[in-house]
C-alpha angles and dihedrals in degrees: 000000000000123000128226133255128225089276090058092249124132114272110196092185090064094067093212094290105152135144109317091238096050097090094041089049092049091050092049093051092049088051093050091050091046092052092048091052093046092052091048092243094119137046129189117258111276095030122112109258119229131216089270094048111117099159141040118214120212126188108221122215090261090057096254120132120233126193129214119195114229098181146337120256 
């Protein structure tokens, strides 16, 4: 898997070598979002929040998910 250059574009010469913790951090963030969605505490951006919703999830252009907190429990 290629890495990305400073402009955020794919850099095939990089060979995917990034910081060692990048992949683990990405997996942890995806798991966090998945758990929020499974518990009904998060909705995707554009969906109607419920009384239990504490977070809104947005899919960025690069495919990563970001989370915005609406309120504390």
